[in-house]
N, CA, C, O and CB atoms as a CASP TS submission, in Angstrom:
PFRMAT TS
TARGET T0000
AUTHOR 0000-0000-0000
METHOD Language model
MODEL 1
PARENT N/A
ATOM      1  N   MET     1       9.855   5.659  -8.204  1.00  0.00           N
ATOM      2  CA  MET     1      10.812   7.424  -7.459  1.00  0.00           C
ATOM      3  C   MET     1      11.932   8.393  -7.395  1.00  0.00           C
ATOM      4  O   MET     1      12.818   8.400  -6.539  1.00  0.00           O
ATOM      5  CB  MET     1      11.104   7.453  -6.460  1.00  0.00           C
ATOM      6  N   LEU     2      11.788   9.274  -8.469  1.00  0.00           N
ATOM      7  CA  LEU     2      12.746   9.762  -8.679  1.00  0.00           C
ATOM      8  C   LEU     2      13.853   9.518  -7.541  1.00  0.00           C
ATOM      9  O   LEU     2      13.669   9.392  -6.331  1.00  0.00           O
ATOM     10  CB  LEU     2      12.397  10.941  -8.962  1.00  0.00           C
ATOM     11  N   ARG     3      15.339   9.480  -8.439  1.00  0.00           N
ATOM     12  CA  ARG     3      15.955   9.284  -7.528  1.00  0.00           C
ATOM     13  C   ARG     3      17.148  10.604  -7.163  1.00  0.00           C
ATOM     14  O   ARG     3      16.782  11.527  -7.892  1.00  0.00           O
ATOM     15  CB  ARG     3      16.402   7.956  -7.819  1.00  0.00           C
ATOM     16  N   ARG     4      18.478  11.108  -6.308  1.00  0.00           N
ATOM     17  CA  ARG     4      19.587  11.872  -6.774  1.00  0.00           C
ATOM     18  C   ARG     4      20.088  11.431  -6.462  1.00  0.00           C
ATOM     19  O   ARG     4      19.773  10.725  -5.504  1.00  0.00           O
ATOM     20  CB  ARG     4      19.928  12.882  -6.700  1.00  0.00           C
ATOM     21  N   ALA     5      21.799  11.436  -7.170  1.00  0.00           N
ATOM     22  CA  ALA     5      23.203  11.195  -6.797  1.00  0.00           C
ATOM     23  C   ALA     5      23.316  11.965  -5.857  1.00  0.00           C
ATOM     24  O   ALA     5      23.128  13.160  -5.630  1.00  0.00           O
ATOM     25  CB  ALA     5      24.239  11.387  -7.739  1.00  0.00           C
ATOM     26  N   VAL     6      23.821  10.659  -5.095  1.00  0.00           N
ATOM     27  CA  VAL     6      24.693  11.020  -3.598  1.00  0.00           C
ATOM     28  C   VAL     6      26.471  11.175  -3.881  1.00  0.00           C
ATOM     29  O   VAL     6      27.243  10.435  -4.491  1.00  0.00           O
ATOM     30  CB  VAL     6      24.421   9.447  -2.299  1.00  0.00           C
ATOM     31  N   ASP     7      26.666  12.292  -3.248  1.00  0.00           N
ATOM     32  CA  ASP     7      28.680  11.719  -2.977  1.00  0.00           C
ATOM     33  C   ASP     7      28.869  11.123  -1.747  1.00  0.00           C
ATOM     34  O   ASP     7      28.980  11.602  -0.618  1.00  0.00           O
ATOM     35  CB  ASP     7      30.039  13.128  -2.851  1.00  0.00           C
ATOM     36  N   SER     8      28.889   9.719  -2.270  1.00  0.00           N
ATOM     37  CA  SER     8      29.252   8.354  -1.486  1.00  0.00           C
ATOM     38  C   SER     8      29.865   6.933  -1.605  1.00  0.00           C
ATOM     39  O   SER     8      29.298   6.291  -2.489  1.00  0.00           O
ATOM     40  CB  SER     8      28.384   8.042  -1.164  1.00  0.00           C
ATOM     41  N   THR     9      30.987   6.161  -0.893  1.00  0.00           N
ATOM     42  CA  THR     9      31.266   5.348  -1.559  1.00  0.00           C
ATOM     43  C   THR     9      30.564   3.880  -1.397  1.00  0.00           C
ATOM     44  O   THR     9      31.036   2.792  -1.724  1.00  0.00           O
ATOM     45  CB  THR     9      32.450   5.435  -1.455  1.00  0.00           C
ATOM     46  N   THR    10      29.345   4.157  -0.816  1.00  0.00           N
ATOM     47  CA  THR    10      28.586   2.651  -0.649  1.00  0.00           C
ATOM     48  C   THR    10      26.674   3.446  -0.981  1.00  0.00           C
ATOM     49  O   THR    10      25.671   2.854  -0.581  1.00  0.00           O
ATOM     50  CB  THR    10      28.976   1.697   1.656  1.00  0.00           C
ATOM     51  N   MET    11      26.647   3.999  -1.293  1.00  0.00           N
ATOM     52  CA  MET    11      25.270   4.392  -1.873  1.00  0.00           C
ATOM     53  C   MET    11      25.503   4.952  -3.510  1.00  0.00           C
ATOM     54  O   MET    11      26.609   5.493  -3.533  1.00  0.00           O
ATOM     55  CB  MET    11      24.547   5.705  -0.813  1.00  0.00           C
ATOM     56  N   ARG    12      25.166   4.984  -4.221  1.00  0.00           N
ATOM     57  CA  ARG    12      24.440   5.993  -6.074  1.00  0.00           C
ATOM     58  C   ARG    12      23.941   7.165  -5.555  1.00  0.00           C
ATOM     59  O   ARG    12      24.411   8.299  -5.466  1.00  0.00           O
ATOM     60  CB  ARG    12      22.725   5.174  -7.205  1.00  0.00           C
ATOM     61  N   SER    13      22.120   6.299  -4.988  1.00  0.00           N
ATOM     62  CA  SER    13      21.408   7.476  -5.363  1.00  0.00           C
ATOM     63  C   SER    13      20.580   7.493  -4.231  1.00  0.00           C
ATOM     64  O   SER    13      20.757   6.506  -3.518  1.00  0.00           O
ATOM     65  CB  SER    13      20.672   7.485  -6.750  1.00  0.00           C
ATOM     66  N   VAL    14      19.438   8.560  -3.685  1.00  0.00           N
ATOM     67  CA  VAL    14      18.831   8.331  -2.989  1.00  0.00           C
ATOM     68  C   VAL    14      17.067   8.959  -3.093  1.00  0.00           C
ATOM     69  O   VAL    14      17.143  10.084  -3.586  1.00  0.00           O
ATOM     70  CB  VAL    14      19.681   8.614  -2.080  1.00  0.00           C
ATOM     71  N   GLY    15      16.038   8.711  -2.888  1.00  0.00           N
ATOM     72  CA  GLY    15      15.311   9.432  -2.708  1.00  0.00           C
ATOM     73  C   GLY    15      14.137   9.239  -1.646  1.00  0.00           C
ATOM     74  O   GLY    15      14.256   8.408  -0.745  1.00  0.00           O
ATOM     75  N   TYR    16      13.029  10.013  -1.778  1.00  0.00           N
ATOM     76  CA  TYR    16      11.951   9.899  -0.952  1.00  0.00           C
ATOM     77  C   TYR    16      10.728  10.501  -0.899  1.00  0.00           C
ATOM     78  O   TYR    16      10.496  11.647  -1.282  1.00  0.00           O
ATOM     79  CB  TYR    16      12.293  10.063  -0.052  1.00  0.00           C
ATOM     80  N   GLN    17       9.928   9.718  -0.415  1.00  0.00           N
ATOM     81  CA  GLN    17       8.089   9.890  -1.250  1.00  0.00           C
ATOM     82  C   GLN    17       7.633  10.848   0.708  1.00  0.00           C
ATOM     83  O   GLN    17       7.651  10.523   1.895  1.00  0.00           O
ATOM     84  CB  GLN    17       6.630   7.150  -1.801  1.00  0.00           C
ATOM     85  N   ALA    18       7.402  11.695   0.130  1.00  0.00           N
ATOM     86  CA  ALA    18       6.688  12.206   1.959  1.00  0.00           C
ATOM     87  C   ALA    18       5.676  11.727   2.133  1.00  0.00           C
ATOM     88  O   ALA    18       5.354  11.382   3.270  1.00  0.00           O
ATOM     89  CB  ALA    18       6.267  13.760   2.403  1.00  0.00           C
ATOM     90  N   GLN    19       5.003  11.585   1.262  1.00  0.00           N
ATOM     91  CA  GLN    19       3.386  11.071   1.553  1.00  0.00           C
ATOM     92  C   GLN    19       3.832   9.982   2.121  1.00  0.00           C
ATOM     93  O   GLN    19       3.893   9.958   3.351  1.00  0.00           O
ATOM     94  CB  GLN    19       2.211  10.757   0.251  1.00  0.00           C
ATOM     95  N   ASP    20       4.247   8.820   1.336  1.00  0.00           N
ATOM     96  CA  ASP    20       4.413   7.642   2.140  1.00  0.00           C
ATOM     97  C   ASP    20       5.274   7.696   2.631  1.00  0.00           C
ATOM     98  O   ASP    20       5.833   6.634   2.357  1.00  0.00           O
ATOM     99  CB  ASP    20       4.404   6.587   1.736  1.00  0.00           C
ATOM    100  N   ARG    21       6.317   8.623   3.692  1.00  0.00           N
ATOM    101  CA  ARG    21       7.169   8.225   4.009  1.00  0.00           C
ATOM    102  C   ARG    21       7.834   6.707   3.766  1.00  0.00           C
ATOM    103  O   ARG    21       7.652   5.769   4.543  1.00  0.00           O
ATOM    104  CB  ARG    21       6.956   8.575   4.920  1.00  0.00           C
ATOM    105  N   VAL    22       8.765   6.627   2.355  1.00  0.00           N
ATOM    106  CA  VAL    22       9.627   6.391   2.207  1.00  0.00           C
ATOM    107  C   VAL    22      10.788   6.712   1.165  1.00  0.00           C
ATOM    108  O   VAL    22      10.850   7.304   0.087  1.00  0.00           O
ATOM    109  CB  VAL    22       9.318   5.661   2.367  1.00  0.00           C
ATOM    110  N   LEU    23      11.643   6.067   1.961  1.00  0.00           N
ATOM    111  CA  LEU    23      12.781   6.021   1.165  1.00  0.00           C
ATOM    112  C   LEU    23      13.619   5.587   0.828  1.00  0.00           C
ATOM    113  O   LEU    23      14.312   4.909   1.587  1.00  0.00           O
ATOM    114  CB  LEU    23      13.166   6.395   1.159  1.00  0.00           C
ATOM    115  N   GLU    24      14.025   5.832  -0.821  1.00  0.00           N
ATOM    116  CA  GLU    24      15.087   5.322  -0.947  1.00  0.00           C
ATOM    117  C   GLU    24      16.005   4.932  -1.458  1.00  0.00           C
ATOM    118  O   GLU    24      16.259   5.681  -2.402  1.00  0.00           O
ATOM    119  CB  GLU    24      15.071   4.994  -0.773  1.00  0.00           C
ATOM    120  N   ILE    25      16.918   3.897  -1.360  1.00  0.00           N
ATOM    121  CA  ILE    25      18.225   4.218  -1.611  1.00  0.00           C
ATOM    122  C   ILE    25      18.928   3.048  -2.769  1.00  0.00           C
ATOM    123  O   ILE    25      18.682   1.846  -2.877  1.00  0.00           O
ATOM    124  CB  ILE    25      18.975   4.254  -0.104  1.00  0.00           C
ATOM    125  N   GLU    26      19.491   3.561  -3.235  1.00  0.00           N
ATOM    126  CA  GLU    26      20.506   2.687  -4.103  1.00  0.00           C
ATOM    127  C   GLU    26      21.619   2.322  -3.801  1.00  0.00           C
ATOM    128  O   GLU    26      22.078   3.434  -3.542  1.00  0.00           O
ATOM    129  CB  GLU    26      20.820   3.129  -5.108  1.00  0.00           C
ATOM    130  N   PHE    27      22.643   1.469  -3.579  1.00  0.00           N
ATOM    131  CA  PHE    27      23.305   1.445  -3.175  1.00  0.00           C
ATOM    132  C   PHE    27      23.980   1.185  -3.745  1.00  0.00           C
ATOM    133  O   PHE    27      23.452   1.301  -4.851  1.00  0.00           O
ATOM    134  CB  PHE    27      23.247   1.193  -2.547  1.00  0.00           C
ATOM    135  N   ASP    28      26.039   0.472  -4.056  1.00  0.00           N
ATOM    136  CA  ASP    28      26.816   0.839  -5.322  1.00  0.00           C
ATOM    137  C   ASP    28      26.237  -0.662  -6.003  1.00  0.00           C
ATOM    138  O   ASP    28      26.057  -0.735  -7.218  1.00  0.00           O
ATOM    139  CB  ASP    28      28.824   1.123  -5.117  1.00  0.00           C
ATOM    140  N   SER    29      25.972  -1.820  -5.108  1.00  0.00           N
ATOM    141  CA  SER    29      25.898  -3.112  -5.764  1.00  0.00           C
ATOM    142  C   SER    29      24.736  -2.714  -6.490  1.00  0.00           C
ATOM    143  O   SER    29      23.950  -3.659  -6.558  1.00  0.00           O
ATOM    144  CB  SER    29      25.786  -4.475  -4.851  1.00  0.00           C
ATOM    145  N   GLY    30      24.203  -1.398  -7.217  1.00  0.00           N
ATOM    146  CA  GLY    30      23.357  -1.750  -7.603  1.00  0.00           C
ATOM    147  C   GLY    30      21.487  -2.036  -6.869  1.00  0.00           C
ATOM    148  O   GLY    30      20.374  -1.545  -7.053  1.00  0.00           O
ATOM    149  N   ALA    31      21.952  -2.850  -6.222  1.00  0.00           N
ATOM    150  CA  ALA    31      20.594  -3.712  -4.986  1.00  0.00           C
ATOM    151  C   ALA    31      19.904  -1.601  -5.158  1.00  0.00           C
ATOM    152  O   ALA    31      20.584  -0.592  -5.348  1.00  0.00           O
ATOM    153  CB  ALA    31      21.631  -4.709  -2.173  1.00  0.00           C
ATOM    154  N   VAL    32      17.851  -1.797  -4.917  1.00  0.00           N
ATOM    155  CA  VAL    32      17.766  -1.040  -4.601  1.00  0.00           C
ATOM    156  C   VAL    32      17.081  -1.454  -3.438  1.00  0.00           C
ATOM    157  O   VAL    32      16.545  -2.551  -3.280  1.00  0.00           O
ATOM    158  CB  VAL    32      17.498  -0.319  -5.373  1.00  0.00           C
ATOM    159  N   TYR    33      17.137  -0.275  -2.420  1.00  0.00           N
ATOM    160  CA  TYR    33      15.625  -0.763  -0.900  1.00  0.00           C
ATOM    161  C   TYR    33      15.093   0.266  -0.374  1.00  0.00           C
ATOM    162  O   TYR    33      15.628   1.320  -0.031  1.00  0.00           O
ATOM    163  CB  TYR    33      16.116  -1.588   0.738  1.00  0.00           C
ATOM    164  N   GLN    34      13.673  -0.165  -0.298  1.00  0.00           N
ATOM    165  CA  GLN    34      12.604   1.084  -0.107  1.00  0.00           C
ATOM    166  C   GLN    34      12.656   0.638   1.080  1.00  0.00           C
ATOM    167  O   GLN    34      12.725  -0.562   1.345  1.00  0.00           O
ATOM    168  CB  GLN    34      11.056   1.290  -0.880  1.00  0.00           C
ATOM    169  N   TYR    35      12.617   1.847   2.182  1.00  0.00           N
ATOM    170  CA  TYR    35      13.117   1.697   3.564  1.00  0.00           C
ATOM    171  C   TYR    35      11.233   2.185   4.080  1.00  0.00           C
ATOM    172  O   TYR    35      11.031   3.093   3.273  1.00  0.00           O
ATOM    173  CB  TYR    35      14.857   3.015   4.093  1.00  0.00           C
ATOM    174  N   LEU    36       9.961   2.058   4.888  1.00  0.00           N
ATOM    175  CA  LEU    36       8.986   2.102   5.173  1.00  0.00           C
ATOM    176  C   LEU    36       9.089   3.368   6.524  1.00  0.00           C
ATOM    177  O   LEU    36       9.950   3.312   7.402  1.00  0.00           O
ATOM    178  CB  LEU    36       8.553   0.657   5.327  1.00  0.00           C
ATOM    179  N   GLY    37       8.187   4.292   6.452  1.00  0.00           N
ATOM    180  CA  GLY    37       7.964   5.027   7.815  1.00  0.00           C
ATOM    181  C   GLY    37       9.177   5.577   8.444  1.00  0.00           C
ATOM    182  O   GLY    37       9.670   5.435   9.563  1.00  0.00           O
ATOM    183  N   VAL    38       9.638   6.495   7.005  1.00  0.00           N
ATOM    184  CA  VAL    38      10.928   6.926   7.269  1.00  0.00           C
ATOM    185  C   VAL    38      10.456   8.641   7.494  1.00  0.00           C
ATOM    186  O   VAL    38      10.031   9.179   6.472  1.00  0.00           O
ATOM    187  CB  VAL    38      12.124   6.486   5.888  1.00  0.00           C
ATOM    188  N   PRO    39      10.503   9.389   8.597  1.00  0.00           N
ATOM    189  CA  PRO    39      10.599  10.881   8.650  1.00  0.00           C
ATOM    190  C   PRO    39      11.346  11.846   7.503  1.00  0.00           C
ATOM    191  O   PRO    39      12.342  11.607   6.822  1.00  0.00           O
ATOM    192  CB  PRO    39      11.278  11.120   9.895  1.00  0.00           C
ATOM    193  N   ALA    40      10.441  13.085   7.552  1.00  0.00           N
ATOM    194  CA  ALA    40      11.820  13.542   6.085  1.00  0.00           C
ATOM    195  C   ALA    40      12.892  14.227   6.183  1.00  0.00           C
ATOM    196  O   ALA    40      13.617  14.636   5.276  1.00  0.00           O
ATOM    197  CB  ALA    40      11.410  14.427   4.934  1.00  0.00           C
ATOM    198  N   ARG    41      13.038  14.410   7.821  1.00  0.00           N
ATOM    199  CA  ARG    41      14.073  14.992   9.011  1.00  0.00           C
ATOM    200  C   ARG    41      15.174  13.797   9.034  1.00  0.00           C
ATOM    201  O   ARG    41      16.203  14.016   9.673  1.00  0.00           O
ATOM    202  CB  ARG    41      13.228  15.218  10.768  1.00  0.00           C
ATOM    203  N   ILE    42      15.013  12.467   8.333  1.00  0.00           N
ATOM    204  CA  ILE    42      16.028  11.199   8.783  1.00  0.00           C
ATOM    205  C   ILE    42      17.034  11.369   6.933  1.00  0.00           C
ATOM    206  O   ILE    42      18.183  11.400   6.492  1.00  0.00           O
ATOM    207  CB  ILE    42      14.739   9.028   9.194  1.00  0.00           C
ATOM    208  N   TYR    43      15.507  11.434   6.431  1.00  0.00           N
ATOM    209  CA  TYR    43      15.876  11.786   4.844  1.00  0.00           C
ATOM    210  C   TYR    43      16.647  13.279   4.628  1.00  0.00           C
ATOM    211  O   TYR    43      17.146  13.667   3.571  1.00  0.00           O
ATOM    212  CB  TYR    43      14.331  11.847   3.897  1.00  0.00           C
ATOM    213  N   GLU    44      16.626  13.722   5.406  1.00  0.00           N
ATOM    214  CA  GLU    44      17.423  15.546   5.241  1.00  0.00           C
ATOM    215  C   GLU    44      18.551  15.128   5.073  1.00  0.00           C
ATOM    216  O   GLU    44      19.270  15.152   4.074  1.00  0.00           O
ATOM    217  CB  GLU    44      17.484  16.838   6.632  1.00  0.00           C
ATOM    218  N   GLN    45      18.807  14.500   6.680  1.00  0.00           N
ATOM    219  CA  GLN    45      19.637  14.277   7.428  1.00  0.00           C
ATOM    220  C   GLN    45      21.322  13.494   7.558  1.00  0.00           C
ATOM    221  O   GLN    45      22.387  13.595   8.167  1.00  0.00           O
ATOM    222  CB  GLN    45      18.873  13.903   7.943  1.00  0.00           C
ATOM    223  N   LEU    46      20.478  12.517   6.285  1.00  0.00           N
ATOM    224  CA  LEU    46      21.256  11.307   5.417  1.00  0.00           C
ATOM    225  C   LEU    46      21.704  12.343   3.886  1.00  0.00           C
ATOM    226  O   LEU    46      22.704  12.132   3.199  1.00  0.00           O
ATOM    227  CB  LEU    46      19.854   9.593   4.967  1.00  0.00           C
ATOM    228  N   LEU    47      20.807  13.303   3.666  1.00  0.00           N
ATOM    229  CA  LEU    47      21.749  13.732   2.821  1.00  0.00           C
ATOM    230  C   LEU    47      22.673  14.684   2.805  1.00  0.00           C
ATOM    231  O   LEU    47      23.403  14.907   1.839  1.00  0.00           O
ATOM    232  CB  LEU    47      21.320  13.908   2.058  1.00  0.00           C
ATOM    233  N   ARG    48      22.699  15.501   4.230  1.00  0.00           N
ATOM    234  CA  ARG    48      23.342  16.064   4.932  1.00  0.00           C
ATOM    235  C   ARG    48      24.443  16.512   5.175  1.00  0.00           C
ATOM    236  O   ARG    48      25.107  17.549   5.158  1.00  0.00           O
ATOM    237  CB  ARG    48      23.216  15.781   5.393  1.00  0.00           C
ATOM    238  N   ALA    49      24.516  14.166   5.696  1.00  0.00           N
ATOM    239  CA  ALA    49      25.853  13.581   6.953  1.00  0.00           C
ATOM    240  C   ALA    49      27.271  14.033   5.121  1.00  0.00           C
ATOM    241  O   ALA    49      27.108  14.605   4.043  1.00  0.00           O
ATOM    242  CB  ALA    49      25.552  10.540   7.822  1.00  0.00           C
ATOM    243  N   GLU    50      27.913  13.653   5.498  1.00  0.00           N
ATOM    244  CA  GLU    50      29.845  14.178   5.726  1.00  0.00           C
ATOM    245  C   GLU    50      29.873  12.361   5.099  1.00  0.00           C
ATOM    246  O   GLU    50      30.582  12.005   4.158  1.00  0.00           O
ATOM    247  CB  GLU    50      30.879  14.749   8.250  1.00  0.00           C
ATOM    248  N   SER    51      29.003  11.490   5.826  1.00  0.00           N
ATOM    249  CA  SER    51      29.836  10.123   5.409  1.00  0.00           C
ATOM    250  C   SER    51      28.261   9.497   5.280  1.00  0.00           C
ATOM    251  O   SER    51      27.560   9.440   6.290  1.00  0.00           O
ATOM    252  CB  SER    51      31.210   9.241   6.799  1.00  0.00           C
ATOM    253  N   LYS    52      27.823   9.090   4.130  1.00  0.00           N
ATOM    254  CA  LYS    52      26.518   8.855   4.065  1.00  0.00           C
ATOM    255  C   LYS    52      26.012   6.993   4.604  1.00  0.00           C
ATOM    256  O   LYS    52      24.924   6.535   4.956  1.00  0.00           O
ATOM    257  CB  LYS    52      26.194   9.298   2.391  1.00  0.00           C
ATOM    258  N   GLY    53      27.403   6.338   4.437  1.00  0.00           N
ATOM    259  CA  GLY    53      27.171   5.332   5.146  1.00  0.00           C
ATOM    260  C   GLY    53      27.364   4.933   6.498  1.00  0.00           C
ATOM    261  O   GLY    53      27.250   3.813   6.996  1.00  0.00           O
ATOM    262  N   ARG    54      27.635   5.883   6.952  1.00  0.00           N
ATOM    263  CA  ARG    54      27.692   5.464   8.450  1.00  0.00           C
ATOM    264  C   ARG    54      26.528   6.385   9.171  1.00  0.00           C
ATOM    265  O   ARG    54      26.036   5.847  10.163  1.00  0.00           O
ATOM    266  CB  ARG    54      29.334   5.770   9.165  1.00  0.00           C
ATOM    267  N   TYR    55      26.220   7.154   8.970  1.00  0.00           N
ATOM    268  CA  TYR    55      24.944   7.201   9.110  1.00  0.00           C
ATOM    269  C   TYR    55      23.503   7.019   8.763  1.00  0.00           C
ATOM    270  O   TYR    55      22.630   7.760   9.214  1.00  0.00           O
ATOM    271  CB  TYR    55      24.994   7.701   9.202  1.00  0.00           C
ATOM    272  N   PHE    56      23.178   5.639   7.646  1.00  0.00           N
ATOM    273  CA  PHE    56      22.900   4.882   7.813  1.00  0.00           C
ATOM    274  C   PHE    56      23.075   4.037   8.422  1.00  0.00           C
ATOM    275  O   PHE    56      22.208   3.670   9.214  1.00  0.00           O
ATOM    276  CB  PHE    56      22.835   4.793   7.363  1.00  0.00           C
ATOM    277  N   ASN    57      24.406   3.308   8.288  1.00  0.00           N
ATOM    278  CA  ASN    57      24.485   2.312   9.681  1.00  0.00           C
ATOM    279  C   ASN    57      23.757   2.746  10.574  1.00  0.00           C
ATOM    280  O   ASN    57      22.585   2.393  10.447  1.00  0.00           O
ATOM    281  CB  ASN    57      25.793   2.143  10.391  1.00  0.00           C
ATOM    282  N   SER    58      24.084   3.696  11.877  1.00  0.00           N
ATOM    283  CA  SER    58      23.606   3.856  12.549  1.00  0.00           C
ATOM    284  C   SER    58      21.771   4.441  13.284  1.00  0.00           C
ATOM    285  O   SER    58      21.193   4.374  14.369  1.00  0.00           O
ATOM    286  CB  SER    58      24.489   4.145  12.525  1.00  0.00           C
ATOM    287  N   GLU    59      21.483   4.963  11.938  1.00  0.00           N
ATOM    288  CA  GLU    59      20.300   5.494  11.762  1.00  0.00           C
ATOM    289  C   GLU    59      18.979   4.719  11.037  1.00  0.00           C
ATOM    290  O   GLU    59      17.830   4.805  11.470  1.00  0.00           O
ATOM    291  CB  GLU    59      20.647   6.579  11.111  1.00  0.00           C
ATOM    292  N   ILE    60      19.369   3.974   9.890  1.00  0.00           N
ATOM    293  CA  ILE    60      17.965   3.782   9.217  1.00  0.00           C
ATOM    294  C   ILE    60      17.685   2.231   9.200  1.00  0.00           C
ATOM    295  O   ILE    60      16.796   1.407   9.414  1.00  0.00           O
ATOM    296  CB  ILE    60      17.924   4.415   7.607  1.00  0.00           C
ATOM    297  N   ARG    61      19.278   2.375   8.730  1.00  0.00           N
ATOM    298  CA  ARG    61      19.562   0.348   8.411  1.00  0.00           C
ATOM    299  C   ARG    61      18.743  -0.809   9.683  1.00  0.00           C
ATOM    300  O   ARG    61      18.195  -1.822   9.250  1.00  0.00           O
ATOM    301  CB  ARG    61      21.886  -0.120   8.701  1.00  0.00           C
ATOM    302  N   GLU    62      18.743  -0.519  11.225  1.00  0.00           N
ATOM    303  CA  GLU    62      18.300  -1.446  11.774  1.00  0.00           C
ATOM    304  C   GLU    62      17.228  -0.847  12.370  1.00  0.00           C
ATOM    305  O   GLU    62      16.858  -1.347  13.432  1.00  0.00           O
ATOM    306  CB  GLU    62      19.142  -2.106  12.498  1.00  0.00           C
ATOM    307  N   SER    63      16.500   0.321  11.851  1.00  0.00           N
ATOM    308  CA  SER    63      15.377   1.705  12.372  1.00  0.00           C
ATOM    309  C   SER    63      14.125   0.939  12.171  1.00  0.00           C
ATOM    310  O   SER    63      13.297   0.444  12.936  1.00  0.00           O
ATOM    311  CB  SER    63      15.347   3.416  11.265  1.00  0.00           C
ATOM    312  N   TYR    64      14.325   1.039  10.289  1.00  0.00           N
ATOM    313  CA  TYR    64      12.851   0.927   9.762  1.00  0.00           C
ATOM    314  C   TYR    64      12.600  -0.367   9.096  1.00  0.00           C
ATOM    315  O   TYR    64      13.542  -1.120   9.341  1.00  0.00           O
ATOM    316  CB  TYR    64      12.503   2.056   8.727  1.00  0.00           C
ATOM    317  N   PRO    65      12.029  -0.722   8.622  1.00  0.00           N
ATOM    318  CA  PRO    65      11.606  -2.074   7.786  1.00  0.00           C
ATOM    319  C   PRO    65      11.507  -1.679   6.396  1.00  0.00           C
ATOM    320  O   PRO    65      11.047  -0.618   5.973  1.00  0.00           O
ATOM    321  CB  PRO    65      10.132  -2.761   8.239  1.00  0.00           C
ATOM    322  N   TYR    66      12.033  -2.740   5.664  1.00  0.00           N
ATOM    323  CA  TYR    66      12.740  -2.386   4.033  1.00  0.00           C
ATOM    324  C   TYR    66      11.932  -3.558   3.394  1.00  0.00           C
ATOM    325  O   TYR    66      11.723  -4.668   3.882  1.00  0.00           O
ATOM    326  CB  TYR    66      14.823  -2.583   3.768  1.00  0.00           C
ATOM    327  N   ILE    67      11.355  -2.848   1.686  1.00  0.00           N
ATOM    328  CA  ILE    67      11.005  -3.929   1.098  1.00  0.00           C
ATOM    329  C   ILE    67      12.898  -4.172  -0.149  1.00  0.00           C
ATOM    330  O   ILE    67      13.520  -3.110  -0.150  1.00  0.00           O
ATOM    331  CB  ILE    67       9.080  -3.509   0.197  1.00  0.00           C
ATOM    332  N   GLN    68      13.437  -5.028  -0.788  1.00  0.00           N
ATOM    333  CA  GLN    68      13.987  -4.768  -1.642  1.00  0.00           C
ATOM    334  C   GLN    68      13.216  -4.985  -2.866  1.00  0.00           C
ATOM    335  O   GLN    68      12.663  -6.052  -3.130  1.00  0.00           O
ATOM    336  CB  GLN    68      15.009  -5.280  -1.514  1.00  0.00           C
ATOM    337  N   VAL    69      13.189  -3.717  -3.767  1.00  0.00           N
ATOM    338  CA  VAL    69      13.213  -3.574  -5.006  1.00  0.00           C
ATOM    339  C   VAL    69      13.633  -3.935  -6.349  1.00  0.00           C
ATOM    340  O   VAL    69      13.015  -3.877  -7.413  1.00  0.00           O
ATOM    341  CB  VAL    69      13.372  -3.014  -4.944  1.00  0.00           C
ATOM    342  N   ASN    70      15.089  -4.411  -6.016  1.00  0.00           N
ATOM    343  CA  ASN    70      15.747  -5.123  -7.029  1.00  0.00           C
ATOM    344  C   ASN    70      17.084  -5.683  -6.277  1.00  0.00           C
ATOM    345  O   ASN    70      17.414  -5.399  -5.125  1.00  0.00           O
ATOM    346  CB  ASN    70      16.041  -4.148  -8.351  1.00  0.00           C
ATOM    347  N   ARG    71      17.696  -6.438  -7.072  1.00  0.00           N
ATOM    348  CA  ARG    71      18.908  -7.521  -6.684  1.00  0.00           C
ATOM    349  C   ARG    71      19.926  -6.564  -7.267  1.00  0.00           C
ATOM    350  O   ARG    71      19.703  -5.745  -8.158  1.00  0.00           O
ATOM    351  CB  ARG    71      18.893  -9.295  -7.468  1.00  0.00           C
ATOM    352  N   ALA    72      20.898  -6.746  -6.739  1.00  0.00           N
ATOM    353  CA  ALA    72      22.765  -6.235  -6.493  1.00  0.00           C
ATOM    354  C   ALA    72      22.324  -7.244  -8.767  1.00  0.00           C
ATOM    355  O   ALA    72      21.621  -8.118  -9.274  1.00  0.00           O
ATOM    356  CB  ALA    72      24.597  -7.810  -4.157  1.00  0.00           C
ATOM    357  N   ARG    73      23.712  -5.875  -9.284  1.00  0.00           N
ATOM    358  CA  ARG    73      24.092  -6.658 -10.162  1.00  0.00           C
ATOM    359  C   ARG    73      24.713  -7.824 -10.469  1.00  0.00           C
ATOM    360  O   ARG    73      25.673  -7.753  -9.703  1.00  0.00           O
ATOM    361  CB  ARG    73      24.430  -6.222 -10.519  1.00  0.00           C
ATOM    362  N   ALA    74      24.852  -8.970 -11.124  1.00  0.00           N
ATOM    363  CA  ALA    74      26.368 -10.023 -10.682  1.00  0.00           C
ATOM    364  C   ALA    74      27.347  -9.487 -11.408  1.00  0.00           C
ATOM    365  O   ALA    74      27.252  -8.699 -12.349  1.00  0.00           O
ATOM    366  CB  ALA    74      26.393 -11.805 -11.112  1.00  0.00           C
ATOM    367  N   ALA    75      28.595 -10.109 -10.762  1.00  0.00           N
ATOM    368  CA  ALA    75      29.632  -9.288 -10.993  1.00  0.00           C
ATOM    369  C   ALA    75      30.118  -9.266 -12.999  1.00  0.00           C
ATOM    370  O   ALA    75      30.525 -10.256 -13.606  1.00  0.00           O
ATOM    371  CB  ALA    75      30.915  -9.982  -9.820  1.00  0.00           C
ATOM    372  N   GLY    76      29.951  -8.177 -13.478  1.00  0.00           N
ATOM    373  CA  GLY    76      30.932  -8.453 -14.327  1.00  0.00           C
ATOM    374  C   GLY    76      29.614  -8.190 -15.160  1.00  0.00           C
ATOM    375  O   GLY    76      29.817  -8.188 -16.374  1.00  0.00           O
ATOM    376  N   SER    77      28.878  -8.064 -14.941  1.00  0.00           N
ATOM    377  CA  SER    77      27.030  -7.586 -16.009  1.00  0.00           C
ATOM    378  C   SER    77      27.715  -5.762 -16.665  1.00  0.00           C
ATOM    379  O   SER    77      26.994  -5.046 -17.360  1.00  0.00           O
ATOM    380  CB  SER    77      24.658  -7.167 -14.105  1.00  0.00           C
TER
END
């Protein structure tokens, strides 16, 4: 999935696959998660949010099932 870089202290990039309603987030740690069943409006609001981390915590984190695509990088890697 293609992701776009975002200006955030917690996230590096965000992508969305509309057909399957999958939101993919790469966090600053390097970990990548896919959130399932996410409406397009949530993705769009995340991109527009002044604080993407705060929006993620309040609207996405506990609201949608997720899978971890890859693990965070080890310190010093």
